[in-house]
C-alpha positions as protocol buffer text, in pm:
chain_id: "A"
residue {
  index: 1
  type: UNK
  ca { x: 56 y: -37 z: 3 }
}
residue {
  index: 2
  type: UNK
  ca { x: 119 y: 340 z: -128 }
}
residue {
  index: 3
  type: UNK
  ca { x: 24 y: 662 z: 85 }
}
residue {
  index: 4
  type: UNK
  ca { x: -79 y: 462 z: 431 }
}
residue {
  index: 5
  type: UNK
  ca { x: -180 y: 749 z: 510 }
}
residue {
  index: 6
  type: UNK
  ca { x: -338 y: 937 z: 291 }
}
residue {
  index: 7
  type: UNK
  ca { x: -754 y: 956 z: 421 }
}
residue {
  index: 8
  type: UNK
  ca { x: -1021 y: 829 z: 94 }
}
residue {
  index: 9
  type: UNK
  ca { x: -1374 y: 867 z: 269 }
}
residue {
  index: 10
  type: UNK
  ca { x: -1523 y: 591 z: -17 }
}
residue {
  index: 11
  type: UNK
  ca { x: -1365 y: 383 z: -280 }
}
residue {
  index: 12
  type: UNK
  ca { x: -1232 y: 295 z: -555 }
}
residue {
  index: 13
  type: UNK
  ca { x: -1262 y: 560 z: -723 }
}
residue {
  index: 14
  type: UNK
  ca { x: -1483 y: 498 z: -838 }
}
residue {
  index: 15
  type: UNK
  ca { x: -1550 y: 93 z: -936 }
}
residue {
  index: 16
  type: UNK
  ca { x: -1594 y: 42 z: -1242 }
}
residue {
  index: 17
  type: UNK
  ca { x: -1877 y: -184 z: -1251 }
}
residue {
  index: 18
  type: UNK
  ca { x: -2098 y: -242 z: -995 }
}
residue {
  index: 19
  type: UNK
  ca { x: -2120 y: -387 z: -685 }
}
residue {
  index: 20
  type: UNK
  ca { x: -2330 y: -626 z: -442 }
}
residue {
  index: 21
  type: UNK
  ca { x: -2227 y: -468 z: -137 }
}
residue {
  index: 22
  type: UNK
  ca { x: -2046 y: -156 z: 90 }
}
residue {
  index: 23
  type: UNK
  ca { x: -1771 y: -247 z: 324 }
}
residue {
  index: 24
  type: UNK
  ca { x: -1864 y: 44 z: 619 }
}
residue {
  index: 25
  type: UNK
  ca { x: -1551 y: 114 z: 753 }
}
residue {
  index: 26
  type: UNK
  ca { x: -1562 y: 265 z: 1142 }
}
residue {
  index: 27
  type: UNK
  ca { x: -1363 y: 418 z: 1359 }
}
residue {
  index: 28
  type: UNK
  ca { x: -1301 y: 184 z: 1586 }
}
residue {
  index: 29
  type: UNK
  ca { x: -1150 y: -135 z: 1350 }
}
residue {
  index: 30
  type: UNK
  ca { x: -1530 y: -256 z: 1293 }
}
residue {
  index: 31
  type: UNK
  ca { x: -1669 y: -328 z: 978 }
}
residue {
  index: 32
  type: UNK
  ca { x: -1967 y: -423 z: 850 }
}
residue {
  index: 33
  type: UNK
  ca { x: -2118 y: -579 z: 518 }
}
residue {
  index: 34
  type: UNK
  ca { x: -2398 y: -448 z: 424 }
}
residue {
  index: 35
  type: UNK
  ca { x: -2562 y: -548 z: 92 }
}
residue {
  index: 36
  type: UNK
  ca { x: -2697 y: -292 z: -199 }
}
residue {
  index: 37
  type: UNK
  ca { x: -3019 y: -500 z: -187 }
}
residue {
  index: 38
  type: UNK
  ca { x: -3138 y: -392 z: 137 }
}
residue {
  index: 39
  type: UNK
  ca { x: -3032 y: -28 z: 42 }
}
residue {
  index: 40
  type: UNK
  ca { x: -3380 y: 135 z: -17 }
}
residue {
  index: 41
  type: UNK
  ca { x: -3322 y: 487 z: 84 }
}
residue {
  index: 42
  type: UNK
  ca { x: -3023 y: 680 z: 79 }
}
residue {
  index: 43
  type: UNK
  ca { x: -3102 y: 1087 z: 209 }
}
residue {
  index: 44
  type: UNK
  ca { x: -2898 y: 1342 z: 183 }
}
residue {
  index: 45
  type: UNK
  ca { x: -3038 y: 1653 z: 376 }
}
residue {
  index: 46
  type: UNK
  ca { x: -2666 y: 1855 z: 311 }
}
residue {
  index: 47
  type: UNK
  ca { x: -2298 y: 1770 z: 210 }
}
residue {
  index: 48
  type: UNK
  ca { x: -2265 y: 1726 z: 649 }
}
residue {
  index: 49
  type: UNK
  ca { x: -2482 y: 1417 z: 631 }
}
residue {
  index: 50
  type: UNK
  ca { x: -2596 y: 1117 z: 441 }
}
residue {
  index: 51
  type: UNK
  ca { x: -2859 y: 837 z: 536 }
}
residue {
  index: 52
  type: UNK
  ca { x: -2802 y: 474 z: 443 }
}
residue {
  index: 53
  type: UNK
  ca { x: -3191 y: 313 z: 501 }
}
residue {
  index: 54
  type: UNK
  ca { x: -3142 y: -23 z: 512 }
}
residue {
  index: 55
  type: UNK
  ca { x: -3466 y: -303 z: 538 }
}
residue {
  index: 56
  type: UNK
  ca { x: -3303 y: -409 z: 899 }
}
residue {
  index: 57
  type: UNK
  ca { x: -3135 y: -65 z: 998 }
}
residue {
  index: 58
  type: UNK
  ca { x: -3004 y: 311 z: 914 }
}
residue {
  index: 59
  type: UNK
  ca { x: -2641 y: 385 z: 832 }
}
residue {
  index: 60
  type: UNK
  ca { x: -2581 y: 748 z: 843 }
}
residue {
  index: 61
  type: UNK
  ca { x: -2242 y: 885 z: 721 }
}
residue {
  index: 62
  type: UNK
  ca { x: -2206 y: 1278 z: 907 }
}
residue {
  index: 63
  type: UNK
  ca { x: -1896 y: 1485 z: 756 }
}
residue {
  index: 64
  type: UNK
  ca { x: -1832 y: 1690 z: 465 }
}
residue {
  index: 65
  type: UNK
  ca { x: -1861 y: 1700 z: 83 }
}
residue {
  index: 66
  type: UNK
  ca { x: -2055 y: 1355 z: 100 }
}
residue {
  index: 67
  type: UNK
  ca { x: -2301 y: 1497 z: -202 }
}
residue {
  index: 68
  type: UNK
  ca { x: -2075 y: 1327 z: -411 }
}
residue {
  index: 69
  type: UNK
  ca { x: -2158 y: 1009 z: -280 }
}
residue {
  index: 70
  type: UNK
  ca { x: -2571 y: 1013 z: -359 }
}
residue {
  index: 71
  type: UNK
  ca { x: -2482 y: 920 z: -687 }
}
residue {
  index: 72
  type: UNK
  ca { x: -2216 y: 700 z: -654 }
}
residue {
  index: 73
  type: UNK
  ca { x: -2461 y: 463 z: -445 }
}
residue {
  index: 74
  type: UNK
  ca { x: -2714 y: 515 z: -675 }
}
residue {
  index: 75
  type: UNK
  ca { x: -2544 y: 330 z: -979 }
}
residue {
  index: 76
  type: UNK
  ca { x: -2366 y: 112 z: -670 }
}
residue {
  index: 77
  type: UNK
  ca { x: -2045 y: 211 z: -768 }
}
residue {
  index: 78
  type: UNK
  ca { x: -1861 y: 224 z: -372 }
}
residue {
  index: 79
  type: UNK
  ca { x: -1694 y: -83 z: -249 }
}
residue {
  index: 80
  type: UNK
  ca { x: -1649 y: 53 z: 87 }
}
residue {
  index: 81
  type: UNK
  ca { x: -1679 y: 356 z: 276 }
}
residue {
  index: 82
  type: UNK
  ca { x: -1460 y: 481 z: 618 }
}
residue {
  index: 83
  type: UNK
  ca { x: -1437 y: 685 z: 851 }
}
residue {
  index: 84
  type: UNK
  ca { x: -1161 y: 960 z: 926 }
}
residue {
  index: 85
  type: UNK
  ca { x: -952 y: 910 z: 1238 }
}
residue {
  index: 86
  type: UNK
  ca { x: -650 y: 1061 z: 1300 }
}
residue {
  index: 87
  type: UNK
  ca { x: -443 y: 819 z: 1420 }
}
residue {
  index: 88
  type: UNK
  ca { x: -459 y: 638 z: 1104 }
}
residue {
  index: 89
  type: UNK
  ca { x: -488 y: 931 z: 834 }
}
residue {
  index: 90
  type: UNK
  ca { x: -320 y: 1262 z: 747 }
}
residue {
  index: 91
  type: UNK
  ca { x: -563 y: 1486 z: 723 }
}
residue {
  index: 92
  type: UNK
  ca { x: -739 y: 1482 z: 413 }
}
residue {
  index: 93
  type: UNK
  ca { x: -683 y: 1778 z: 106 }
}
residue {
  index: 94
  type: UNK
  ca { x: -967 y: 2107 z: 126 }
}
residue {
  index: 95
  type: UNK
  ca { x: -1257 y: 2022 z: -93 }
}
residue {
  index: 96
  type: UNK
  ca { x: -1205 y: 1646 z: -113 }
}
residue {
  index: 97
  type: UNK
  ca { x: -1513 y: 1407 z: 142 }
}
residue {
  index: 98
  type: UNK
  ca { x: -1428 y: 1278 z: 475 }
}
residue {
  index: 99
  type: UNK
  ca { x: -1608 y: 1073 z: 652 }
}
residue {
  index: 100
  type: UNK
  ca { x: -1599 y: 1281 z: 1049 }
}
residue {
  index: 101
  type: UNK
  ca { x: -1902 y: 984 z: 1187 }
}
residue {
  index: 102
  type: UNK
  ca { x: -2067 y: 694 z: 1118 }
}
residue {
  index: 103
  type: UNK
  ca { x: -2327 y: 522 z: 1295 }
}
residue {
  index: 104
  type: UNK
  ca { x: -2584 y: 250 z: 1316 }
}
residue {
  index: 105
  type: UNK
  ca { x: -2928 y: 258 z: 1454 }
}
residue {
  index: 106
  type: UNK
  ca { x: -3182 y: -70 z: 1442 }
}
residue {
  index: 107
  type: UNK
  ca { x: -3490 y: 11 z: 1190 }
}
residue {
  index: 108
  type: UNK
  ca { x: -3678 y: 18 z: 1524 }
}
residue {
  index: 109
  type: UNK
  ca { x: -3483 y: 260 z: 1698 }
}
residue {
  index: 110
  type: UNK
  ca { x: -3482 y: 468 z: 1368 }
}
residue {
  index: 111
  type: UNK
  ca { x: -3826 y: 492 z: 1344 }
}
residue {
  index: 112
  type: UNK
  ca { x: -3846 y: 521 z: 1686 }
}
residue {
  index: 113
  type: UNK
  ca { x: -3652 y: 899 z: 1707 }
}
residue {
  index: 114
  type: UNK
  ca { x: -3870 y: 976 z: 1412 }
}
residue {
  index: 115
  type: UNK
  ca { x: -4190 y: 951 z: 1611 }
}
residue {
  index: 116
  type: UNK
  ca { x: -4051 y: 1183 z: 1900 }
}
């Protein structure tokens, strides 16, 4: 791996073919695989928030310059999404996509939060 400390919010740049799953790399090193087949909706309320609504859970990405992810997700072109961790990566360049937090909620918890 060259540029081991170079941060990228997603990869590869972008995938040539459709991916069947997206890998979620959390800040703590946890990795989850989620199938595009169960991705029901993507909601982008601003360049700082993108929510991936799956049949069983909701993955919320927080950061900056995340709007670019929407079109790539629409075409199943993202193989992995990665949370920034200052201990592992150098600061991303100005204008680059950065995911500062990834949270996962069960669908039940997400819907309960919507009602409040």
